[in-house]
DSSP file (Angstrom, degrees, kcal/mol; ACC not computed):
  #  RESIDUE AA STRUCTURE BP1 BP2  ACC     N-H-->O    O-->H-N    N-H-->O    O-->H-N    TCO  KAPPA ALPHA  PHI   PSI    X-CA   Y-CA   Z-CA
    1    1 A X              0   0    0      0, 0.0     2,-0.1     0, 0.0    30,-0.0   0.000 360.0 360.0 360.0 133.7   97.3   83.7   94.3
    2    2 A X        -     0   0    0      1,-0.1     2,-0.1    29,-0.0    28,-0.0  -0.267 360.0-100.2 -85.8 170.4   96.9   87.3   95.4
    3    3 A X        -     0   0    0     -2,-0.1    28,-3.0    27,-0.0     2,-0.5  -0.464  26.6-123.1 -84.0 158.4   96.3   90.5   93.5
    4    4 A X  E     -A   30   0A   0     26,-0.2    60,-1.6    -2,-0.1     2,-0.4  -0.903  31.4-156.7-100.3 132.9   99.0   93.0   92.6
    5    5 A X  E     -AB  29  63A   0     24,-3.7    24,-2.4    -2,-0.5     2,-0.4  -0.901  12.7-160.4-118.1 138.5   98.1   96.5   93.9
    6    6 A X  E     - B   0  62A   0     56,-2.0    56,-2.8    -2,-0.4     2,-0.4  -0.915  23.9-127.0-108.9 144.6   99.2  100.0   92.8
    7    7 A X  E     - B   0  61A   0     20,-0.5     9,-2.8    -2,-0.4     2,-0.4  -0.779  28.8-173.3 -93.3 132.3   98.9  102.9   95.1
    8    8 A X  E     -CB  15  60A   0     52,-3.1    52,-2.8    -2,-0.4     2,-0.9  -0.990  23.9-146.4-131.4 131.2   97.0  105.9   93.8
    9    9 A X  E  >> -CB  14  59A   0      5,-3.5     5,-1.9    -2,-0.4     4,-1.1  -0.847  17.1-173.7 -91.3 103.9   96.5  109.3   95.3
   10   10 A X  T  45S+     0   0    0     48,-1.9    -1,-0.2    -2,-0.9    49,-0.1   0.756  79.4  60.4 -74.4 -22.6   93.0  110.1   94.0
   11   11 A X  T  45S+     0   0    0     47,-1.0    -1,-0.2     1,-0.2    48,-0.1   0.924 119.3  26.8 -66.7 -44.6   93.1  113.7   95.4
   12   12 A X  T  45S-     0   0    0     46,-0.2    -2,-0.2     2,-0.2    -1,-0.2   0.468 104.2-125.6 -96.7  -4.0   96.2  114.6   93.2
   13   13 A X  T  <5 +     0   0    0     -4,-1.1     2,-0.4     1,-0.2    -3,-0.2   0.929  64.8 135.8  57.0  47.7   95.4  112.0   90.5
   14   14 A X  E   < -C    9   0A   0     -5,-1.9    -5,-3.5     0, 0.0     2,-0.4  -0.972  48.6-143.1-129.8 142.2   98.9  110.5   90.8
   15   15 A X  E     -C    8   0A   0     -2,-0.4    -7,-0.2    -7,-0.2     2,-0.2  -0.843  29.8-112.4-100.3 138.9  100.1  106.9   91.0
   16   16 A X        +     0   0    0     -9,-2.8    -9,-0.2    -2,-0.4    32,-0.0  -0.482  34.8 172.5 -70.1 136.3  103.0  106.0   93.3
   17   17 A X        +     0   0    0     -2,-0.2    -1,-0.1   -11,-0.1    11,-0.1   0.234  36.4 123.4-125.0   9.4  106.2  105.0   91.5
   18   18 A X  S    S-     0   0    0      9,-0.2     2,-0.3     1,-0.1    33,-0.1  -0.331  70.5-101.1 -71.7 155.2  108.5  104.8   94.6
   19   19 A X        -     0   0    0      8,-0.1     2,-0.6    -2,-0.0     8,-0.2  -0.608  33.9-143.5 -75.1 132.7  110.4  101.6   95.4
   20   20 A X    > > -     0   0    0      6,-2.3     5,-2.4    -2,-0.3     3,-1.8  -0.878   7.9-156.2-103.4 120.8  108.7   99.6   98.1
   21   21 A X  G > 5S+     0   0    0     -2,-0.6     3,-0.6     1,-0.3    -1,-0.1   0.726  94.6  61.5 -66.8 -19.3  111.0   97.8  100.6
   22   22 A X  G 3 5S+     0   0    0      1,-0.2    -1,-0.3     4,-0.1    21,-0.0   0.340 108.8  42.2 -90.2   8.2  108.2   95.4  101.4
   23   23 A X  G X 5S-     0   0    0     -3,-1.8     3,-2.2     3,-0.2    -1,-0.2  -0.206 124.3 -87.5-145.3  50.8  108.1   94.2   97.7
   24   24 A X  T < 5S-     0   0    0     -3,-0.6    -3,-0.2     1,-0.3     3,-0.1   0.760  86.4 -57.0  55.2  31.2  111.7   93.8   96.7
   25   25 A X  T 3 <S+     0   0    0     -5,-2.4    -1,-0.3     1,-0.3    -4,-0.2   0.493 101.1 135.2  82.5   3.3  112.0   97.5   95.6
   26   26 A X    <   -     0   0    0     -3,-2.2    -6,-2.3    -6,-0.4    -1,-0.3  -0.404  61.9-124.7 -79.7 163.6  109.1   97.3   93.1
   27   27 A X  S    S+     0   0    0     -8,-0.2   -20,-0.5    -2,-0.1     2,-0.3   0.480  88.5  61.7 -90.4  -1.6  106.5  100.1   93.0
   28   28 A X  S    S-     0   0    0     -5,-0.2     2,-0.3   -22,-0.1   -22,-0.2  -0.798  72.9-136.6-120.0 164.2  103.5   97.8   93.5
   29   29 A X  E     -A    5   0A   0    -24,-2.4   -24,-3.7    -2,-0.3     2,-0.4  -0.860  12.0-134.3-121.7 155.2  102.5   95.5   96.3
   30   30 A X  E    S-A    4   0A   0     -2,-0.3   -26,-0.2   -26,-0.2   -27,-0.0  -0.888  73.5  -4.2-114.2 140.5  101.2   91.9   96.4
   31   31 A X    >   +     0   0    0    -28,-3.0     3,-1.9    -2,-0.4     4,-0.2   0.811  64.4 160.6  57.6  39.8   98.3   90.4   98.4
   32   32 A X  G >   +     0   0    0    -29,-0.3     3,-1.7     1,-0.3    -1,-0.1   0.780  66.5  72.8 -60.4 -25.4   97.5   93.5  100.5
   33   33 A X  G 3  S+     0   0    0      1,-0.3    -1,-0.3   -30,-0.1    -2,-0.1   0.669  91.1  58.7 -64.9 -14.8   94.1   91.9  101.1
   34   34 A X  G <  S+     0   0    0     -3,-1.9    -1,-0.3     2,-0.0    -2,-0.2   0.516  87.1  96.5 -91.5  -6.0   95.8   89.4  103.4
   35   35 A X  S <  S-     0   0    0     -3,-1.7     2,-0.0    -4,-0.2    -4,-0.0  -0.498  78.3-110.6 -85.6 153.4   97.3   92.0  105.8
   36   36 A X     >  -     0   0    0     -2,-0.2     4,-2.7     1,-0.1     5,-0.2  -0.300  36.2-103.5 -69.8 165.1   95.8   93.1  109.1
   37   37 A X  H  > S+     0   0    0      1,-0.2     4,-2.2     2,-0.2    35,-0.2   0.886 123.7  50.2 -59.0 -39.4   94.4   96.6  109.3
   38   38 A X  H  > S+     0   0    0      2,-0.2     4,-1.8     1,-0.2    -1,-0.2   0.918 112.0  46.1 -66.5 -44.2   97.5   97.7  111.3
   39   39 A X  H  > S+     0   0    0      2,-0.2     4,-1.8     1,-0.2    -2,-0.2   0.897 112.8  50.8 -65.0 -40.3   99.9   96.2  108.7
   40   40 A X  H  X S+     0   0    0     -4,-2.7     4,-2.5     1,-0.2    -2,-0.2   0.899 107.6  53.1 -63.8 -41.3   98.0   97.7  105.9
   41   41 A X  H  X S+     0   0    0     -4,-2.2     4,-3.0    -5,-0.2    -1,-0.2   0.895 106.1  53.9 -60.8 -40.7   98.1  101.1  107.5
   42   42 A X  H  X S+     0   0    0     -4,-1.8     4,-2.1     2,-0.2    -1,-0.2   0.900 109.1  48.5 -60.4 -41.4  101.9  100.8  107.8
   43   43 A X  H  X S+     0   0    0     -4,-1.8     4,-2.1     2,-0.2    -2,-0.2   0.936 113.5  46.0 -65.6 -46.8  102.2  100.2  104.1
   44   44 A X  H  X S+     0   0    0     -4,-2.5     4,-2.9     1,-0.2     5,-0.2   0.923 111.0  53.3 -61.4 -44.0   99.9  103.1  103.2
   45   45 A X  H  X S+     0   0    0     -4,-3.0     4,-2.7     1,-0.2     5,-0.2   0.897 108.3  50.6 -58.6 -41.1  101.8  105.4  105.6
   46   46 A X  H  X S+     0   0    0     -4,-2.1     4,-2.6     2,-0.2    -1,-0.2   0.941 112.5  45.8 -61.1 -48.2  105.1  104.4  104.0
   47   47 A X  H  X S+     0   0    0     -4,-2.1     4,-1.2     2,-0.2     6,-0.2   0.919 114.8  47.6 -62.6 -45.1  103.7  105.2  100.5
   48   48 A X  H  <>S+     0   0    0     -4,-2.9     5,-2.5     1,-0.2     4,-0.4   0.935 114.8  45.6 -62.7 -47.5  102.2  108.5  101.6
   49   49 A X  H ><5S+     0   0    0     -4,-2.7     3,-1.1    -5,-0.2    -2,-0.2   0.928 114.3  46.2 -63.3 -47.1  105.3  109.7  103.5
   50   50 A X  H 3<5S+     0   0    0     -4,-2.6    -1,-0.2     1,-0.3    -2,-0.2   0.619 112.7  49.8 -79.2 -11.8  107.8  108.8  100.7
   51   51 A X  T 3<5S-     0   0    0     -4,-1.2    -1,-0.3    -3,-0.3    -2,-0.2   0.432 109.9-123.7 -94.6  -2.7  105.7  110.4   98.0
   52   52 A X  T < 5 +     0   0    0     -3,-1.1     2,-0.2    -4,-0.4    -3,-0.2   0.876  57.3 156.6  58.3  39.6  105.4  113.5  100.1
   53   53 A X      < -     0   0    0     -5,-2.5    -1,-0.2    -6,-0.2     2,-0.2  -0.605  46.0-104.5 -90.8 156.2  101.6  113.3   99.9
   54   54 A X    >   -     0   0    0     -2,-0.2     3,-1.3     1,-0.1    -1,-0.1  -0.530  16.3-130.1 -78.7 145.1   99.4  114.9  102.5
   55   55 A X  T 3  S+     0   0    0      1,-0.2     4,-0.1    -2,-0.2    -1,-0.1   0.704 110.2  61.7 -64.4 -18.9   97.7  112.7  105.2
   56   56 A X  T 3  S+     0   0    0      2,-0.1    -1,-0.2   -45,-0.0     2,-0.1   0.614  83.9  98.9 -83.5 -13.0   94.5  114.4  104.1
   57   57 A X  S <  S-     0   0    0     -3,-1.3     2,-0.7     1,-0.1    -4,-0.0  -0.411  82.8-114.0 -71.0 149.3   94.7  113.1  100.6
   58   58 A X        -     0   0    0     -2,-0.1   -48,-1.9    12,-0.0   -47,-1.0  -0.779  38.9-176.8 -84.2 120.2   92.6  110.1   99.6
   59   59 A X  E     +B    9   0A   0     -2,-0.7    12,-1.3   -50,-0.2     2,-0.3  -0.974   3.3 176.1-121.0 130.3   95.0  107.3   98.8
   60   60 A X  E     -BD   8  70A   0    -52,-2.8   -52,-3.1    -2,-0.5     2,-0.5  -0.860  27.0-132.6-127.7 163.1   93.8  103.9   97.6
   61   61 A X  E     -BD   7  69A   0      8,-2.7     8,-2.8    -2,-0.3     2,-0.6  -0.986  21.6-157.3-115.9 125.6   95.3  100.6   96.5
   62   62 A X  E     -BD   6  68A   0    -56,-2.8   -56,-2.0    -2,-0.5     6,-0.2  -0.906   7.6-145.5-109.5 121.5   93.9   99.2   93.3
   63   63 A X  E >   -B    5   0A   0      4,-3.7     3,-1.9    -2,-0.6   -58,-0.2  -0.456  23.0-117.8 -82.3 156.1   94.2   95.5   92.6
   64   64 A X  T 3  S+     0   0    0    -60,-1.6    -1,-0.1     1,-0.3   -59,-0.1   0.577 116.3  52.9 -72.6  -6.6   94.7   94.1   89.1
   65   65 A X  T 3  S-     0   0    0    -61,-0.2    -1,-0.3     2,-0.1    -2,-0.0   0.206 128.4 -94.8-107.0  13.0   91.4   92.2   89.5
   66   66 A X  S <  S+     0   0    0     -3,-1.9     2,-0.2     1,-0.3    -2,-0.1   0.374  76.4 143.5  95.9  -4.7   89.5   95.4   90.5
   67   67 A X        -     0   0    0     -5,-0.1    -4,-3.7     1,-0.0     2,-0.5  -0.486  33.8-157.0 -68.7 137.6   89.7   95.1   94.3
   68   68 A X  E     -D   62   0A   0     -6,-0.2     2,-0.4    -2,-0.2    -6,-0.2  -0.976   7.1-166.6-120.9 128.2   90.1   98.5   95.9
   69   69 A X  E     -D   61   0A   0     -8,-2.8    -8,-2.7    -2,-0.5     2,-0.3  -0.938  10.5-150.3-112.5 135.3   91.6   99.0   99.4
   70   70 A X  E     -D   60   0A   0     -2,-0.4   -10,-0.2   -10,-0.2     2,-0.1  -0.728  33.9 -87.6-103.4 152.8   91.2  102.3  101.2
   71   71 A X        -     0   0    0    -12,-1.3     2,-0.6    -2,-0.3   -30,-0.1  -0.382  50.3-114.9 -56.1 124.1   93.6  103.8  103.7
   72   72 A X        -     0   0    0    -35,-0.2     2,-0.2    -2,-0.1    -1,-0.1  -0.514  32.8-153.2 -69.1 114.0   92.5  102.4  107.1
   73   73 A X        -     0   0    0     -2,-0.6     2,-0.2     1,-0.1   -32,-0.0  -0.590  23.9-102.2 -84.7 148.1   91.3  105.4  109.2
   74   74 A X        -     0   0    0     -2,-0.2     3,-0.5     1,-0.1     2,-0.2  -0.466  38.9-127.1 -68.0 140.1   91.5  105.3  112.9
   75   75 A X  S    S+     0   0    0      1,-0.2    -1,-0.1    -2,-0.2    -3,-0.0  -0.545  82.8  21.1 -87.0 155.7   88.2  104.5  114.5
   76   76 A X  S    S+     0   0    0      1,-0.2     2,-0.3    -2,-0.2    -1,-0.2   0.886  77.4 178.6  57.5  44.7   86.6  106.7  117.2
   77   77 A X              0   0    0     -3,-0.5    -1,-0.2     1,-0.1    -4,-0.0  -0.630 360.0 360.0 -78.0 134.6   88.6  109.8  116.4
   78   78 A X              0   0    0     -2,-0.3    -1,-0.1     0, 0.0    -2,-0.0   0.349 360.0 360.0-118.1 360.0   87.7  112.7  118.7
């Protein structure tokens, strides 16, 4: 059984409360640890965009068992 994750903007000290289409309209997501880096990035991008947060803000997903997932940054950025 996977963890339940809430999305938190640590820069602004705000928790996301928007409805997520990938979790039946609830504001939290389940089992994010099972997604690929690309799928995880899509979920974070959705949360960032619909909360009107900056791409420069640090956004994390905190699991109910203490697991923390960070926004997947692109590698080899020039």
